[in-house]
N, C-alpha and C positions, 0 to 999 in steps of 0.2 A: 504493500500500500504506500509506504514511504517512498519507494522507488518510482511509483507512478506519479506521485505528487511532485517529486523532483523533476521528472521528465516533463510534466506539464509546465512547471516553472521555467525550465530551459526553453521549451517551445514558445511560451508566451514572451519570454525575453527576446528570442530570436525574431519573432514577429514584430515586436516593438522596434528592434534595431533595423529590420528591413523596412518598416514603415517610415522611419526617420530618414533612411538613406534614399528612399524614393520620393520623399516630400520635397517637391520643387519649390514650395513656398519659402523654404529655408534659405534659398538663394538671395532673397531680398535683404533680410537682416544681415546675412553674411557679407553681402556686397556693401551695405551701409557701414559695417564695422571696418571694412578695408578702406573705405573713403575717409573714415574718421582717423585711422591710423596715420595716413599720409598727410603731412602738413599742407601740401599743395591744395588738397580738397577739403580739409577739415573745417575751415571757417564757413565755406559755402554750404557744406552738408549740415552743419549745426543750425545754420540759418533756415535751411529748407525744412528740417525736422521740426524746429520750433514754430515756424510759420504754419506748417501743415497742422500741427497740433492745436495751437491757439486760434488760428484763423478759420480752421475747418472742423476738426474733430470735436472740439468743445461744443460748437453750435449744432453739429450733426447729431451728437448724442442727445442733446436736449430736445431737438425736434423729433428724433426717433422715439424717445421716451413718451412724449405727449401723443404721438401718432399711434404707437402700439398700445398704449393704455386705452385709447379710444376704439381700436379696431380688432385687436387680437381675439376678442371674445365672440366675434361674428362667425357664425357657423357656415362653412362652405356648403353643407347639405341644404341649409335653409335658403341660401342664395340660389342653389341649383333648383330647388323646388319652386321658388318664386319665378324663376326664368321659364321653367316648364309650364307653369300655370298661366303665365302672362307673356306669351310670345310676342305680343305687340310692343312690349317694353324691353325685350331682352337685348336688342342691339344697343339701345341707349344705355341700359344698365351695364352691359359689358364694356362699353366705351368709358363709362364713369369709373368702373373698377380698374380699368387699365390706366386711367389718368391719375389715380391715387398713387402717391409715392411708393416705391418698392415694386416687387414682382408678385406679391401674394395674390392680388386680385386677378392678374393676368393668368396665373397658374390655375386658379379656380376655374376660370372660363374654359381654358384649354382642356382640362381634365373632364369637365362636364360635357364638353363637345365629344370627346372620345367615348363617352358613355351613351351618346345619342340624345343627351338632354337639350343641348343648345344647337343653334344653326351655325353654318359655316360663316355667315355674315357676322355673327357675334365674335367668332375667333379673329376674323380680319379686323373688326372694330377694336377689340382689346389689344391686339398686337400693334395696331396703328396708333392708338392713343397712349400706350404705355411708354414711359421713359425709364422705368426701372429705378435702381438705386441712385442713378445720377440725379434724379429729381430731388433727393434729400440734399445733395451738395448744392444744387442750384437754388433751392429754397432757402438754405442756410446763408448763402453768400449774396444772393440777389433775389429776394422774395418776390418782387414785382415781376421780374423776368420769369421766374419759376411758375408763378400763377398764370402768366400769359401763355407760356408754352403748354401748361396743363389744359387751359381752356381751349386753345387752338387744337390741341391733340384730341380732346373729347369731341369737339364739333366735327373735325375732319374724320375721326374714327367712326362716328355715328353715320355720317353721310356715306362713307365708303362701305360700311357694313350693310346699309340698306340697299345700295346699288348692287353689291355682290349677291345678296339674297335674291334680288330681283332677276338677275341674269345667270348666276352660277352658284346655287346653294349646294356646294359639293358635300357629299357624305361618303365616308370611307366604306369599303366593302363590309367590314365588321366593326361596329361601334360599341361592342360589348366586351372589349379587351379588359383583362384584369389589370387594375391600376394601382396596386398597393404602393409601388415605388413612387409614382407621380404624386400621390397625396402627401408623401413625405418630402416634397420639394425636390424630387428626383435626386436625392442624396446618393452619390456614388462613391463617396470617400471612405465609407466604413462598411465592412462586410460582417454579417451576423456570425460568421464562422470564426471571427477573430475577436474574442472577448477582451483581450488585452488592449487592442487598438480602440475598441469602444470605450473601455474604462478610462484609457488615457485621454481620449477626446472629451469625455464627460468631465474629467478633472480639470482640463484646460478651460472648458466652458464655464465651470464654477469659478475658477481663478479669474477669468476675464470679467465675469459678472461682478465679483467683489472688487476687482481693480477699479472698474468704472464707477461703482457705487461710492468708493472712497474719494476718487479724484474728480468726479463730475462737477460738483458745486464749486469747489475752489477754482477749478480750471475755467468754468463758465464765468465766474466773477473776474478772473484775470483777463479772459478773452474780451469781455465787455469793456473792461477798463482800457485795454489796448485799442479796441475799436473806436473809442472816444478820445484817443490820443492822450490818455492820462498817464502820468509818471508812475506806473504801477510798481516798478522796482523800488522806488523811494518809499512807497507805502509799506512794502514788505521788508524794507531794510536791507536790500541786497543791491548789487550792481546790475546794470542792464545786461552785460554778458552772462552773469550768473543766472538771471531769469531766463535768458535764451537757452542756456545749458539745461536748466530744469525742464523746459518745454521739449528739448531734444531728447532727453532721457526718458521722459514720459511717452513721447512718440515712439521711440525705439522699443520701449517695453510693450506698447500696444501692438506694434507690428510683429514683434517676436511671439506674442500670444496668438496672433492670427496665424502665423506660420506654423506653430506647433499644433494647431487645432486640426484633428483628423489626419488621414494619410493622403496628402495631396499628390497623387501620382498622375493625374490626368488634367487635360485642359479645362474641363468643366469646373473642377474644384478650385482652379485658380481664378476663374472669371465670374463665378456666381457666389451669391451669399450662402453662408453655411446653414444647413438644415439642422434643427434640433428636435429631439423626440417630443412629440405633442403630449399633453398640452404645453406649449411654450410659455415661459414667464416673460413678461415684457422686459424685465431687467436683463435677462439672458439674450433675448433677441436684439435688443438695442445695443448691447455691448458687442456682440458678434458682427452685426452689420456696420457699426461704427468703425470697427477695426478693418473690415473689408474695404470700406470707402476710403479710410485713411491710407491704407497700403497703396491703393491705386493713385491717390492724390500725390503721395510722396514720389511714386514712379514718374508722374507727370512733371512735378516740380524739379526732380533731379534731371530729367531730360532737358528741361530748359537751362538749368544752371551748368550742367556738365557740357552741354553743346557749346555754350559760350566759353567756358573755362578751358576746355580741351581743344576745340576746333575754331573758336572765334565765330561760331555760327549763331545767328539770331533766328531762332525758330519762328518767333512771332513775325518778324519782318519777312522771312521766307514765305510763310503761309499767306501773309497779306499780299505779297507780290503776285500770288497765283491768281488773284482776281476771282472770277466765277468758278474756276476749277476747284477751289477749296470747298465750295458747297457740295459739289459732286463727291469729293473725297470724304467729307463728313457723312454723306448719305451711304457711301460704300462701307464705311466703318460701322454704321448702324446695322448692316446685315450680319455682322459677326455676332454669333451667339454669346450671351453673357453680358453682365453689366460693367465688367472691368474696362474694356475698350471705350465704352460710352462715357465712363467717368473721365477718361483721358480727354475726350473731346470737350466735355463740359469744363474741365480744368483749363483747357486752351481758350475757351470762350471767356471764362472769368478773368483770364490773364490778358485779354485783348488780342489774342493771336488769331482768332477766327471771328467772323461777323455773326450777328444774330441769325441771319438767314441759314448759316451752316448749323447753328445750334437747333433751329427749327427742323431743318431737313434731317438731322441726325436723330432728333427726338421722335420723329414720325416713323423713320425707317427702323429705329431701334426696337427690337422685340424683347430685350432683357432676358432674364432667366427662363421665361415662359417658352422660349424656343427649344430648350432642352427636352422637356416632356413631349412637346409637339413632334420633334424629330424622332424621338424614341417610339412614340405610340402611333403616329400617323404621318410618316415621312412625306407622302404626297401632299397632304393637307398643309403641312408646314411649308413646303416649297411654294405651293400656290398662294398661301396667305402672305408669304414674304414678297412674292412677285406683285400681288395686288397692293400691298402697303407701299411698294416702291413708287407707284404712280402718284399718290398724294404727296409723298415725300419730295419727289422731284418738282411737282407742281407748286407746292407751298414754298419750298426752299428757294427755288429759282424765281418764283413769282415775287417773293418778298425782296430778293436781292435786286432784281431789275426795277422794281417799283420804288424802293426806298434807299438802296445802298449804292447803286452804280453811279 
């Protein structure tokens, strides 16, 4: 018996080591540490980490907390039942769910469609209106722009969905597929046959939750002070470089927690928000999603700074010089599954590197995490929905560009 227990321990340790070796997320904190070691990149890296934490993460966590407190108790089954009983409103409701920040609403509509509950127009509507986790970043940094994009997306999504239902209400050959994995937010990072990996992920989830519960209010207070140009470091009795270093340490800590969560061996787990075992607590969901957004924001900020530092290349000026082509580029990025690449585009917009038309085009073409279950459960429907959402993305993005920005 003792030999069996020992074997199990060795097996679980081996699985944990293998998971860490395969975890591609670990590349980001490791790369950051390398940048911090070298004096040539240390100052710029600390500034990036501090700015990302105080200018983005603190506000994103606050907005996520409020949002999840209000929405996490909504039953997906109740929404599906309403849509089935009221087909007249399903496209509008689907568009509204997609316009809400995050990917939860879009995933609900996609999974209900594969069960035969909703129409194909509802899927097109929700994928057209959704902006995914990038919406949290935009709302936190530019609330008016965020609400504008959400409103435009909802209107365009509804119109597109109605038109699609009128001319091509596609239904897959079998709409009664077993959907257990989709209801769990298509989490492919942890396998039930690996209890040690599941346990490790759960422990990191808890640590992330406690970390943000401790630092959230002080971080938000500091972030608000900095946003109003107040001498926060003087109030705290520290120097400005010290306050910047504190922000950098907290930022690196949060990114490290994100990188250790789950066994990130595939593309999906790098670019989508983490799924947690239901029923999720708002504290856990807010912590995990904040870390995900923060990680991709840091990637965007580092691209900016390192391009200038190493190559003398101004990404903002380069993209601006592209003219109308940058709108098409943003739309193409929107076709990439997952929220990570879309957060990059939103970060570029917030830094003035791409125009509002590019942000609009990307938001409409962006399908967020909902494209993962769609591809898995009904590939043809996913491809068709993406093609149909491209039409309003091009129309709205380039329409705004030529009317107001050229």
